[in-house]
C-alpha positions in Angstrom: 1.5 -14.5 -11.6 3.7 -12.2 -13.6 3.4 -8.5 -13.0 1.1 -6.2 -15.0 3.2 -4.2 -17.5 2.0 -0.5 -17.9 1.0 0.6 -21.5 3.6 2.9 -22.8 1.3 4.6 -25.0 -1.0 5.8 -22.4 1.6 6.8 -20.1 2.7 9.4 -22.9 -1.1 10.6 -23.4 -2.4 10.9 -20.0 -1.6 12.1 -16.5 -2.9 11.3 -13.1 -3.3 14.0 -10.5 -2.8 13.7 -6.3 -6.7 13.1 -6.0 -6.9 10.4 -8.9 -8.4 12.5 -11.7 -7.2 11.8 -15.2 -6.3 14.4 -17.5 -5.9 14.3 -21.0 -5.2 16.8 -24.0 -8.4 17.7 -26.3 -8.3 16.7 -30.2 -9.2 18.7 -33.2 -5.9 20.8 -33.4 -3.9 18.9 -35.9 -5.1 20.6 -39.3 -7.8 22.7 -40.7 -6.9 25.4 -38.1 -7.5 28.5 -40.2 -11.1 28.2 -40.2 -11.2 27.9 -36.2 -11.5 31.2 -34.2 -8.4 32.3 -31.9 -10.8 31.8 -29.0 -11.8 28.2 -30.3 -8.0 27.2 -30.6 -7.1 28.6 -27.1 -9.8 26.7 -25.4 -8.7 23.4 -27.2 -5.1 23.8 -26.2 -6.2 23.4 -22.6 -5.9 20.1 -20.7 -9.0 18.7 -19.4 -10.4 16.0 -17.2 -11.6 12.7 -18.5 -15.2 11.4 -17.8 -15.1 8.8 -15.0 -16.0 5.5 -17.2 -13.0 6.2 -19.5 -10.6 7.3 -16.6 -11.2 4.0 -15.0 -10.0 1.9 -17.8 -6.5 4.0 -18.3 -6.0 3.8 -14.5 -6.4 0.0 -15.1 -3.9 0.3 -17.7 -1.3 2.2 -16.0 -1.5 -0.3 -13.1 -2.9 2.4 -10.6 -4.6 1.1 -7.5 -7.9 2.1 -6.6 -9.3 2.5 -3.1 -12.1 0.5 -1.6 -15.2 2.4 -1.2 -16.3 3.1 2.4 -19.7 1.7 2.1 -18.0 -1.7 1.2 -15.7 -1.8 3.9 -18.3 -1.1 6.4 -20.3 -3.8 5.0 -17.5 -6.2 5.2 -17.1 -5.8 8.7 -20.8 -5.8 9.8 -20.2 -9.4 8.3 -17.3 -10.4 10.1 -19.1 -9.5 13.3 -22.0 -11.3 12.6 -19.7 -14.4 12.0 -18.2 -13.8 15.4 -21.4 -13.6 17.3 -22.7 -16.9 15.9 -19.6 -18.7 16.9 -20.3 -17.7 20.6 
């Protein structure tokens, strides 16, 4: 199976932190800035964290690996133990 290519447009727009958070820039700063207050423009200039639902998609397009949840790991271990008990 071929490798999944990363989407270059997404690599330019988003950044992933060490803890796995996806950061993005805010919109509404391209034009019509005269009527916006200085405070509003300062706030819009900052980088913010994405919502989890969108962050998942971005990570997928970037080819970022995701961890298996601990609850799932426990579930799989208990399944294998049950199977080994049945064999005996």
